[in-house]
N, C-alpha and C positions, 0 to 999 in steps of 0.2 A: 137320468136317475141312476142310483147306484147299480152296479152290475151284480145280479144274482148269480151265484155259483152253485152248481149241483155238487153235493157232497155226500151222496149216499154210499154206503159200504165202508168197510175198514173197521177194524177193532179199535176200541178205546186205547189211548196211550197215556203215559205219564208226562208230566210237564217237562222233565229232562229230555224226553224223546223228541218233543217239539223243538226245544232249543237246539238239540243236535242237528235236526233236519234243517232248521233255518240257518245254522252256521255252516253246514257242509254243502247244501245245495247252492249252485252258482246262479242265483237269481239277482236281478237288479230291481230294487223297489220302485224305480222310476219307469220300468217297463210293465205295462198293464198286464199283458198275457203272462209274463214270467212271474209277476207277483201273484196274480190270480191262481196260478198253478200251485202255490203254497197253501191256498185256502183249505183244501181237504185235510191237511195236517192239523190246522186249527180245529176243524170240525171233529177230528178224532180225539183231540184233547177234550172238546166239549162233551163227548160221550162219557167221559170219566166223571162220574157224579160225586166223587169223593175228594179230588185233589184240592179244590178251592177251599172247602171247609178245613181240611188239614192245614193248608197254608195260612188261613186266617187265624187258626188257633196257635200255630207256631209263632206268628207275628205278635200275637197278644202276649205270649209267654216271654218273648224277648223284647217287650215294650216297643214294638214297631220299629226296631232297629233297621230292618231291611227296607224301610220306606224312605230313608233319608235322601235318596237320590231321585225320588219320584218327581218332585216339583209340581205335584198336583194337589188337589184338596181332598176332603174326606170322601168324595165320590169315587176315588180311584184306589185300587190296590195294585201296586206294582208286582208283577209275577216273577220278575228276574231283573238283575241290573241291566240297564240299556247296553246294547251292542252297537257296533259301527253302522250296521244296516237295518237294525230293527229294535223295537221295544215291545214288551208284552205287558198287558194290563187287563184287569177286570174293572168294569164300570158298574156302579150301582145306580139304579133308577127307581127312586121311591115314587109312590102314587101321590097325587095332589092332596089326598086326605091323610097321608101318613104323618106321624107326629113331627118328624124332622122337617118336613115342608111347612107344616102349620107353624112351627117355631121359627124357622129361618127364612121362609119364602122359597121361591123357585130359582133365584139368581145363582146359588152355588152349583146348580145342576144344569145351567145354561138352557133351561126350558124357555120356549117362546122366543128364542133369539135366532133369527135366520143368519147363517154363516156358512162359509166354505172352509177348506183346510189347505194349508200349504204343504201337506204330505198326503200320500195315499195310505189307506189302512183297510185291513180286513176286519170284519166284525161278525160275531156269531151269537145268536140268541141262546143263552145258557140256562137261564132260570126265569120263571114267571111268564106272563103273557107278552112282555116286550113293550118298549116305548113306541109311541106313534111318531110319525115324522111327515111333514109336508115337504115333498121333494121337488126341487127346481133344477133346471139345466142352465149352465153358464158356458159362455164361449171361452172362459179362462183368460181373457185379456186383462192387462193391468189397467186399473182405474183409480181415480182420485175421489176422496169423500165429496159427496154432493153430485157426482156424475150419475147418469143413468146406468143401471146395472145390467139391463138386457136379459133379465131372468125369464125363463119359460116354465110355468107350473106344469108338473107332470102327473103327480098323484099323491094321495095320502096313503102311506104304507105303515106297516108295523113289523118290528123285528121279532117275529114269532119264534118259539122254541125250535131249535135246529135249523133256522134260516141262516144262510151264509152269504155275505155281501162284500163287495169291494167298493169303497168310496174312493173316487179318483180325485187327486189333487186339483184344485181350482175349477174342476168341471162339475162336480156334484155339490149342490147347495141344499141344506136342509134346515128346517125349523122343527126342533124336537119338542114333543109334547109328552106329558107324564103318562106312564102306563096305567092300566086299570088296576094293577096291583104291583107290589114291589117286584123288580126284575133285575137281572144281571146280564151283561154282555161281556164277551171276551174279545180282545183286540190284539192284532199284530199291526204295529205302526211301522211303516217304512221310514227310514231316516237316512240322511246324508249330510255332508258338511255344509252344503249351500242352503239347506232348508231355512235357516234363520233369516236369510236374506229374501226369501220369497214371501210376498204379502198374503196375509189372510184377512178377509173382510167380514164386517157385519153389515147386513142389508136391511132396508125397510122394504118389505115385499109389497106392501100396499101402494107405495109410491114408486116402486121399482128403482130404488136409489141406493148407492153405496153410502153408508152412514159413517163408518170409520175403518181404519186399518188396525187390526188387533195384534199383529206381530211386531216385535221390536228386537233388534240385536243388542246385546249388552254394550257393545262399543258405541252405539248411537248416542247414548246419553253423555258420553265423554266428549263428543264434538262440541256440544253447547258449553260444557265446562271449560274446554280449551279456549273457546272464543271469549267467554266471559272473564276468565281469570288469566289467560295466557298471553295477553297483550299482542304485540305484533307477531310473535312466533306462533301463538295459537290461531290467529287469523290466517296467517300464511299456511298453516297446516290444513285449516278448513278449506281454504281456496284450492289447495292441491287435491283434497279429497273430492270437492265438488266437481273438479275438472277431470280427475283421473281414476277415481275408485271404480273397480269393475262392476260393482253392484249398484243398480239404479237407486235403491232406497237410501243408501249411504250418501250418494250424490245429492239427493233431495234433502236429506237431513242436514248436510253441511250447508246447503244453500239457505235453508230456513234459519240456521244458526247465524250465518253471516248477515242476513238482512241487508244486502248490498245490491243496488240496481245493476252495477256493472257485471256482477257475477250472474245475476238472473238473465241479463241480456245475452251473455255467452251461452247460458243453458237453454235458450230458445232453440238452439241447434243440436241439443242432446240427441244421441242416437236412440234413446228410449222415449217413445211417444208420451208416456205418462209424465216423465220429468220435464219434457219440453212443454206440455200443456200446463203443468204447474207453474213453470217460469213465466209463460205468457199471461196466465191468470193473475199472478202476483204483480206483474208490471201493469196490467190493465187496471187492477184495483188501486195501485199506487197513483196511476195517472188520474183516475177519477177523484181520489182524495185530495190531490194537489191542484185541482181546478180553481181558478180565482173565484172568490166569493164563497167557497165551500165552508171554510172556517167561520166566516161571518154568519152564514146561514145557520150553522150548527149552534153558534153562540146565541143567536136571536131566538132559536127555538127553545 
């Protein structure tokens, strides 16, 4: 379950003071204790009951110009431009009966969707009763869609006002549920250059199964384009990526783009267990589909 952090004491601060602290403190967002130590700074900003409304009004006056780098939807207000090690945001959580949910449904707010994160983040209950969450523990191992997730249910919790928590990358899985009334949370997201290559998953908790991988790096789409349009050069590049790229997901993406048995046979010995399992599963499916009589049986049916 997410790590609850004690954050009592300390006067309220301005947004700029939190940014200064995050920029000057020598913390590593991948280090749990080091990142957790920054939590009380977020709580001190949370005690400032004015800063968020001031920022919201300023954004409206300049036609939301400061949100162009957010990359999120209407649920998120970016509090400052993203830095190398962190990003700051406020998340809005409408109740199920609120007009925005009745009009557009729950999908934009990721309600009822069990998922993990490929980054750690601090979160603070800023306004309202707070969203509910079904919390699960994961061993953090890489998995493929359709595989058993190995989740362990822990509790149903709520991000109550003043509550400070650390969600740990890959280890904490939650299914968020609408709050009883409109709520707001504040987040410090840990970021690093390798984050885009770490998988984030959606789960079916009733079947304890991985449903899909949610994360994708921009360069992954280019591999398929290279194979489809690049001829021999494009295929050669994809083969090299499948064999040598340092990130497992890119090797898997290149394999899928190639759709070549010889490449999958080599990938059965991949150092990453998930890539090797993918390769073996692909070869097994191909072997079944090529059995004599399979095509005739399918045509007869």
